[in-house]
Structure formats: C-alpha cells, structure tokens
N, C-alpha and C positions, 0 to 999 in steps of 0.2 A: 839133248838129254837134260833132265831137270837136275840131276845130281843128288836127288833125295832118295833115301832108303825107306822102304815100307816093310814093316814087320807084319806078316799075314798069318794069322792063326785061325784055322778052321778045321773041324773034324771031318767034314765032308770033302773027300778028295776031288769030286767033280766041281764043286763050287770053288775050291781052292785053285784048281787048274784054270777055270774060266777067269777068276779074278787076277791070277798071276799073269795070264796072257794079256788081259786088258790093261793092267797097270804097267806092264813092261812096254806095251805098244805106246802108252802115254809118256814113256821116258823115265819111269821110275825103276830103281833097282829093288827087286822084291826078294824078301827072305821068307819063304813059306814054311809052315810047320803044322802038324796035326795034333799037337799037345801043348798043355800049359807050361810044363816044366822047361821045355826048350825056349818058349817065348819069354818066360821069366828070366832065364839065364841071359838072353840077349839084352833085355831091358836093364838088368843089373850091371852089365858090362858097358852100358851107355850107348848101345848100338841103336840104329834106327832113328828116323825123323818123324815117323807116323806109325801108330799101331792100329791095325784093323783086326778085330777079333770077334769070334763067335762067343756066345755065352756058355752053352753046354759043350764041354770038352770031355774026352775019355778019362782024363786024369783029374777032373775037378770042374768047378764053376768059375768062370772068369770074374764074376762079381765079387768073389772072395779075395781076389788079388788086385783088382783095379784100385781100391783105396790105397794099397801099399805102393802101387806104381805111381799114383798121383803124388803121394807124399815124397817118394824117392826122386821122381822126375816130373815136377809140376808143369814144365813147359812141353812135355810130350803130348801132342793131341791124340785122342783115342776115339776111334769110330767103333761102335758096338753094333753087331748084327745078331739077329735072333729069329728063329722060327716060332718062338713062343710070343706071338704078337698080342700081348695083353697090356692093359693099362699099367699094371704093376711092373712089368718088364721095363716099360718106358720110364716109370718113376725111378726104379732102381738104377737105370743107366744114368739118369740125370743126377741122382744123389751120389753116384760113384765118380762123377766128374767127367763123364763122357762128353766129347765135343759134339757128337751127333749119334742118334740112334736110328738104325735102318732095319725095319722089319723085313723078313724074308717072305716071299721072293721079292727081289729088288731089281731096279733098272740099273744096268751097268753104267750108263751115262750119269745117273744120279750119284753112284759111288765115286766116279771119277771127279765129278763136280765138287762133291763134299771134300774129297781128298785134297783137291787143288786149293779150295778155300781154307781148309784147316792148315795146310802147310804155308800158305800165303800169310795168314794171320799170325802163325807162330814165328814167322821170319821178321815180323814187324813189332817188336816189344813196345815201342813207343805208342803204336796204335792200340795195343792191348791195354796199356795204361789208360789211354783215353777212353777205351770201352769200359774199363773198370770205373773210371770217374763218372762216365755216363750212367752206369748202373747205380752209382750213389745218388745221381740226380733223379732217380725214379720218383715220380710224384706221389709217393706214399711215405708218410712220416710217422714215426713212433717206434718205441722199443718195448712196449707192453707185451705181456704174454698173449693177449688177444691178437695183436698185430703180428707177432711172430708166427702164430698159426696161419694167418693170411699169407705171409711171405713164403712159408713152406709149401702151402697149397699152390701158390702162383709159380714157384720154382719148378714144381712137378708138372705144371701145365704148359710151360713155355714151348716145349718141343712137340706138343700134341695139337690136334685139330678138333678136339672134342668140344661140343657145345657146352657153354657155361651159363648158369643162371645166377646172377648176383642179386641178392636181396638185402634190404636194409632201409632204414628210415631216410626220409629226405635230408640231404645235406651230409651224408656219410661218405661220399666220394665214390659212388658206383661207376661213374664214367671214367674216373681216374684209373680205377682197377681195370676196366675194359681197355683203356689206352695202353696200360702197362702190359697187359697180356699180348696186345698187338705189337707194341714197340719192341719188346724183347723176345718175341716169339718167332716162329719159322716163317710167318707171313709179313715180317717187318718191312719188306721191300714193296709190298702191295699197299693199296689205299686203305685208310680207316674211315668208314662212313658211319655217322651216327644219325639216328632218326628218333624223335620223341613222339610216341604215339599220342600222348595227351595234347600235343601242340598242333595236331593236324585235324581239320574237320573230318568227321567220320566217313563222309561220302567220297573223300579224296584219298583215303589211306591206301587203297589198292593201287591207284594210279601213282602215288608217291613211291610205293615199294617196287612195283613191277613195270612202271612206265606206261605210256600210252601212245598209240598211233595217232597221226593227224586225222582229225574228224571223229575221234572215238566218242566224243560227247561235246556238248555245247561249250565253246571256249577253247577246245583243243585245236588250236590253229597250226600247231607243228608237232612233230614227233618229240616225245620227252623221254629221256633215259631215266629209268627208275633207280632207286637206291641199290637194288641187287646188281644192276648193270654197272653202276658207278663203283661198287665195291668188289668187282670181279678180281679174283686173285688175292684179295685181302680179307678184311674183317668188316662185318656188318653188325653194328651195335643197335639193338632194338631196346631203347629206353622206355620205361613205363609200359611194358608189354601187357600189363593188366588192363590198360585202357584200350586195347585193340578190340574192335567190334567182332562179333561172331563170324560174319561173312569173310572178313579178312583173315581171321584165325584159320578158317577152313582152307583158304588158298595157301596160307603159309605152311600149314601141315602138309599139303600136297607137294609143295616145293621141297620140303625137307625129306619127304619120302621118295620122290621121284628124281630129285636133282635137276628139275627143269621147270620153267614157267612160261606163260604167254603174257604179252603186254595187253593192257586194256584196249579192246578194239582190234587186237591182233589174232592171228591164227597159227603162226609158226612157233612151235615150242623152242625155247632158248635154254641151252644147257647153262648151269651156273656152278661156279666154284668159289664159294665164300665160306668163311667161318662165322658162325652165328654166336654172338654173345648177347644175352638178354638181361634186363634188370627190371626190378619192380620194388615199390615200397608197400605194395598190397599183399594181403594174405591170399595167395592163389589157391591154397587148399580150401579155404572158405568159399572163394569164388566158384570153385569147381562144384562144391556142394550146393551152391545157390544156382547152378546152371549158367554162370556168367563166363566161365572159361573152360575150354575143351581139355578134358583130362589127357587125351592122347597127345595133344600138342604140348601139354605141360611136361610129360615124360620125355618127349623129343628134345625139349629145350633144357630140361633139368638133369642133363647127364652128369654134370659136375656142379653141385650147388656150393656157392660161397656166400656166407652171411657176413656182412660188414657190421661190426658192433657199433652201437651209438656211442657218442663221446662220453656220456655219463658212465659207460662201462670201461672206459680207458682213460680216466682223468690223469693217470701218470704220464700220458703223452702230451698233456697241455703245454708244459715248458718247451718241448721240442717243436710242437706245432707253432707256438708263438714265435720262437726264434726263426723258424722257416718263413713265416709271414712277414716278420720284421725285415729279414734279409731281402725279400721281394720288394717291400715298400722302399727300403733304402736304395735298392737298385733303380727304382723308378724316380728317385730324387728326394724322397722324404728324409728328414733329419734322423740321425741315429737316436734310438731310445732304448731304455732298459726297463725291466719289470722287477719290482721288489719281491722278496720271498712271500711277504704277506699278500701281494697282489696275486701271485700264483695260487696261494691257498684260497683266496676269495673265488678265483675262477674254478678251482677244483671242487669247491663246495656248491657250485651252481649246477643245475640239472641239464642245461644246454638242449632245450627242445629243438633248436635249429641245427644242432650238431656242429660238425667242423665248419660248415659254411657260416654259421652264426658266429663262431669264434673268429674266423677270418674277417668278417665284417666288423667285429668289435675292434680288432687290431688296426684295421684300416681307418676306422673313425678316430681312434686314439691318436694315431699318427697325424691325421689331417686336422683335428680340431683342438688339440692340446699342446701347449708349448713345453710342458715339463719334460726334462730329460729322463727322469725316473718315474715310472707309473706306479702309484701306490694303490692300496685296496679301495680308498675312497673314490678314486676316479672309476674304478671297475664297477663299484656299486652304482655310481651315478649314471654311467652309460647303460648299464643293464636296466636300471629303473626307468631311464628315459625312453626306452622302447617298450615299456609296459610289461617287462618280464619279471624283474626281481621283486619279491615281497608284495605281489599283487594277489590278494585273496580271491579264490574262486567263489563264485556265487553258489549258494546252497538253496535247496528247495526246488520247486518246479520252475523250469525255464521255458519260456515260450519259443516258438520256432524262430522268430526273427532274431531274438537274442542269441540263440544257439548258433545261427548262421553267422551273425556278427562276430561272435567269439571265434568261430572257426576261421573266418576270413582274416581277422586280426592276427591270429597265430600264424596263419599262412604268410601274410605280408611281412610280419616281423622276422620270420624264419629266413626270408630271402632278402631282407633289407641290407644294403640300399638298393639292390636290384629288385626286379619284379618276378613273380612266379612264372614258370613256363606256361605256354598257352594251353588252353583246355580247361581252365578253372570253372567256367560256367557249366559245361557238360558234366564235369566231375561232381560238382555240388548238386546239380539237378538230379543226377542219377542216384546219389546217396540219399536224397529225399524221396524220389519217385519210387524206387524199388520197394522199400519197406511200406510206403503208403499204399501202393497197389496191392502188394502181397497181403497186408493185414485186412484191407477192405474186402478182398476176394475171400479171405478166410472167414471174415465175419458174415459174408453173404453165402457161405457154404459152397463156394465155387461157382455160384450163379453169375455169369458175366453180364447178363442183362441188368440184373439188380445192382451189381457192383458199378456198372457204368452210370446208372441213375444216381447212386450215392456219390460217386466221384464227380458227377456233372460232366461226363465225357460222352462223346459219340461212341457207339458200340464198336465201330470199325477202328476208331482211334485207340480204344482200350485193347482190342485184339492185337493191333500193331505194337503197342508198348509191351504187351505180354511176350510177343515173339522177340522183340528187340532185346529185352532184359532177360529172356529165357526164364520167365517166372513159371513155376510149376502150379498148375490149377488142379485142385482136388475137389471133385464134386462129392458132397456129403448129403445123405438123406436126413430129413428132419427127424428129431427125436419124437416118438409117439407121446 
C-alpha cells in the first residue's frame, strides 16, 4: 500500500466509481465525493495527499476554489479533469496552479501515472526547490511588460500540444522560446530537434525532414532517419519556415493533416507523434499574398502565434540581459566586469538592429578585448562604431543594386558578428532580387512570357520554371487601343 490518500471529486458517479476502483487497486486510500463543499471541508481540515477534481460540479465550479486551495495548501498537488476540452479550460487549469490537466475521456493508466508522479514530486521538497531553480534558469531574460506578456503566454502553453508560430526579427531569441516550450512542457522527456530551412539546399529539404531510403537518389548510400523520426515523441522546431519551398510545404501540410508521412523513396506510411513549433522573421501574410507560402499551412502552424519584440522595444531589459551575459562570460573564465549607469543609458539609446544577439556579442567583445573593470559609455560607443553601426549616416538618393546588396550583406554580417549568418544567404538574397525583377518585367510585358524572356535574357523554359518556383502570378493584359 502506498499510504497516500486521494481526494476524488467528480459529479459523474460512474467516472467516480471507475477512478475509485483503479486508485484503490493501485494502493491509494480514496475519499470520493460528488460535490465541492465536501471536498473543500476535507482540504480545510488538512486531509488528503492528492486532489483529483472535475471542473463542473453541482454546487459550483472548481476553478472558483482552486486558487484558495493553492493558497491554503500550496504543497497539495491538484489534477484537474474536464469534459470541456477547450484551450481556455487548459489555460485556466494552469493559471489555477493545477499540477496536470486531463481532458475527458481519459486513459485510466494515464491518470495513475500522473497521480504517482505528482505524489512522488510532492514527497521530495528538495527536488521541487531544484525544479524551481531550474525554472529561474529559463533562457529568457527580462522583466519588461513586453516580456511579461511572453511569459504568461508560455505558461499557458506548457501543458498543451498546440502548434506554435514564433515570429520576430533575427536575433530576438526564437529558438530559445521554442526550447523553453519543450523543456518545461509535457514533452520534456522526448527529443528536441531543430532544423533551419534556410540552411538546407532546397532539393534536400524533404529528405532532411522525412528521411530517405537507401538508393532513393544519387548519393543515398544508406537509409537516413529524417528529423520527424528523430523528434518522435518530442518537439520538432522548424526555424525560418518562410524559406521552405512550395513542394516541401505541401508535404508538410499533408503530414499535419494525416499524422503520417513516407520517406523519400519509401512506400510505407509512418505514423508520427511530434509537436511542431515554427519560427520566422519574414512576413508570412505578405508571402501568402505573393503566392510564396501556402495559406492552409500557415493556419495549421499558426494555431498559437507568439511575437517576440525587438530589443529596441524592450530596452528596460538591457541591464538584466547584460548581467546574464556577464555571468556566462565569467563562468567561462572571463574577468569580472561592471557597467556604469551611463553605459547602460548609451546602450538603451541605441537601436539594436541585431537585437539580443548583437547585445550578447557586444558584451563578449568587451570582456575579451578591454581590461577595464568598469565599462563606461565611451567604450560602448567605440565598440558599436567599430562594427559600422553607430552614427553611420545612411546614403540618400538613388542606390544602385550592387550598393544595396552590399549594405544588406554588411548589416547581416554585423548582426551575427562574431559568428556567421546561418546557411542559405545566397538563395535568400537571390530570391529577394529575382522575384520583384521577374514580376515587374512580366507586368511591363503585359504578361507576355515570350517577350518577358527576351527582355530578361532568359530561355523561355527557364522563365516558366522560375515563375512556378516563386509562385509568381502572371496576368495577361490586352493592349490599350
């Protein structure tokens, strides 16, 4: 016998009987009731080691009393059950402090497993303290209002499996958010697998995602497990989803709809059980209008959108971020340093086009290159100016294409300094130039592809292929009389 007492509150007598029998067979002493008032009296008297309760009860709603229970007995784990299987029900359970939320109908074995885990963790306060400390180590730093909104959203998502779309500029920490959702979520014991769409050649993306059989194509000398297989039971993070080509988008949509896929060169469908988290710095709504991203896939992925604010919108967090990065550098052996108030003001006055990544790189450079114990505003200005960021006037007037590309690449390199940008820079820039070029020439030629090919200096088949690849809309127009 376990010696633990379970308080069981459920309006449905049949469910109450089944749970009572299962919990009793598992060695628990069960105190069943069909109303809130009895359950509340037990809790007030300090009875029970675990509370298992339904939400809708004849004499009230459990969500109305759960906050009071948590305040009175913070160490009492609570498992919430409900037939109202909505996202808001899960959110309210999390906010009320429930250890776990189980939608009805549920698997009895799952209830027993959750009950055992809850009681086991409640019996080890030292480990709970460690867990709380681990929560504080969450790789998200900042106390600004913008970050508080992010924290609340993440807390509500921890016990759900909903697809999440993280948007934000480069360097805002999209992968850190994805890792936090995995690390502190219900799939924490499964693998976390990340793949950057921009870093993989377009013709290999499907093989990377779904794997390939031996001999599926030239060079496929052995069977390869794709990222879906590697992430089975865990989380698959699709970074820069906006760079995924149309063919791969179609296959991904089919996987999300049907829950299965086939390997490249394979015939047998493979069932999949992964949580999808996607991220992008692109405007997917605009890409949908341009025909570059599937609208149906967008809505499949964008179940819960999370926008990460750029650093310029949360400059109050800069002191906390700097402290976080300094601690990491000191742990790696760098000498202890401090920043003056004026240095923080100088950093807060800066626009940070490279966002948090740029701030981290600045702190690392200051620790590595300067001997001063206290960093002042002069060093901040010097370092920012040394990478071509601060006080550099932008050119005015007409800019030729070469200069525009040079400026773009310069900004890209500086944003990732001292590291390099992720793979795929060539295709990203070529696409950004090629799409408007072809679209505008086609429009000037009134949709006449033969004429447009001549103006562009391309073979007609090449032009047609590029139109298909970029999903460029061709509108034929009659000449004006």
